[in-house]
N, C-alpha and C positions, 0 to 999 in steps of 0.2 A: 584506664588511660582514655582521655577524651579525644574525639575525632578532630583533626586539624580544621581550622576555620575555612580553608579553601574547599575542602570536601563538603562541609556543611553548606557553604554558599552555592556550590555547584548543584548539590542535590535540591536545595531550596529553589533555585532558578528553574531546574527541570520540572519540579512539582508545580511551580507557579505557571509555567508554560502549558503543562497538561491541563491544569484547572481552567485557565483562560480558554484553552481550546474547547473543552467540554462546554463551558459557558457560551462561547461563540456559536458552537454547533447547536446548542439547545435553543438559541434565539431565532432559529429558522433558516440558517444558511445551509442546511443539509439537503434541501430540495434540489431538483434539477434546475439548471440555468434556464432563464427565460426563453432563449433560443435553443430548443432541444434539437440535437442533431438528427438528420434523417436516418431511418432504419438501415439504409444501405451502406452507411459509412463503415469502413473496416475498423477492427480493433487497433488502437494506437499503441497499446502496451499489452503485455501478455498475462502476467500473473494476476492482475486485478480482475481479469475476466475468467479466471479458473473456475471450474464447476464447483459451486458451493456444496453440493451433495458429497463430492469427493473429499472436500476439506472436513466436513462434518464427520465422515467415516474415519478419516485418517487421524483426527484428533479427539475422537470419542474415547472416554475412559472406561466404558462398560466392559469391553473384552479384557482390558488390562486388569481391572478389578476382579473379574471372574478368575483369571489366571492366578492372581495373587492369593486366592483362597486355597490354592493347592501348593503346599511347600515343595513337593517333588518337582514342580514346574518352575522353580525359581530361575534357572538359567534361561528359560524361554521368556518369562516376563521381563527379566533384566535386559535381554537383547531387544525385545520389543520397545522398551522404554528408550534405550540408546538409539535405536533406529529412528523412532519417531522424533526424538530430540534433534537428530541430524536433519531429518526432513523439515522439521519446523524451522530450524536455523537457516537452512538453504532457502526455504520459501520466503522468510523474512528478508534475506539478502536480495532475493529476486524482486521483491516488492520495492526495496530501496532503489534498485537499479531502474525499476519502472518509474519511480518519482523523478529521478534524474533525466530519464528518457523523455518523460512528459514535459519537463521544463525545457528540454532541448526542442521538443516539438513546438512549444509556444514561441520560442525564438525563431524557429524555422518559418512559422507562419508570419511573424513580424518582418522577417527578411524578404518575404514575398508579398508584402503590402497589406497583409491582413492584421491590422492593429486591433488591440483589444481596448476597451474603455477602462477607466480607473477602477470601477467596481469589479470588473473581471480580473484585472491585474491583482487587486487586493485579495480577491477570493482565491486565485491560483497560488499566489505567494503564501497566504496563510495556510491553505490546505496542504501545500508542499511542506512547509515547516512543521505543521501539526503531524502530518503523516510520518516524517522522519523522526520526530521526537517519540511518537507512539511506537514506531518500529524498534527504536533503540531500547525503549522501556520493555517491549515484548521480548526482545533478545535477552535482556537481563533476567526476566522472569523465567524464560525457557531454560537458560543456563543454570539458574539457581534452583528452580523448583520442578523442572521437567516439562515436557510438552503438553501435559493435560491441564496445566494451571492457566493457560493463556488463550484458550479458544476464543473467548469474547474479545480480547484485545486484538487478536489476529483478524477477526471479522471487522472490527472497527477500523483497523489500519487498511484492510482491503477495500472497505467501503470508501475510505478517504481517498485512496488512489483512484478508485472508480469515479469519484466526483471530479477529480482533476482531469481524468480522461474525458468526461462529459463536457467539462468547461472548455477544454481544448477543441473537442469535436464541434462544440457549439460555435466557436469562432470560425472554424473551417466551413461550417454549414452556411455562413453568410456569403461565401464566395460564389460567383456564377458557376453553373454546373460544369462547363468546360474547364474552367480554371481549377475547380475542385477535383476533377478527375486527374488532371495533370499533377496537382500537388500530392494527391493520394499516391499516385504511382512513384513520384520522386521520393516521398517519405518511405514507402515500402522498400525502394531500392537502397535508400540510406540505411535503414534498419538492417537489411540483409547484409550490407557491407560491414556494419558493426558486429553482427553475429559471426560473420565469416572471419573477421579480423580478431 
């Protein structure tokens, strides 16, 4: 039985977006924005700044493969696989929340008179769409093949979210120091209300 045309079209569109994203990123848009944010700016979103070393340990397959060589430890490695799949899916969901939060941050800056230029708007818009597509694809891979098959995709998605963070922080960096301090405090308060709510 052949797949319905709608599924084929949806899969083709998703694949096309991912390929265009990789092409766009390979043409040099992966670097830091021209206005790099000052070092003292706080983190705008959380998961994108998660310690990479922790992620490498959490999603390394070496301990899992070692356990699989021992048939008597099957319940242990099956539980390890389930737990890491759950952690991976939660991490991907948190990254998606970060993308939406960063988009809201850009709107927050615009409401306070810090407009971005067309190039920055396009970069933020594209990076946001690319990150969301990549995160959905990574979720599918984790669900279908387990947490060890997607480490590279997760790093790419986390890097994409980090680039959106730096683009937003670069816009904030253009504000005068006093306004920047006030906006940073307002944003921190806004995020804490979101977390509390």
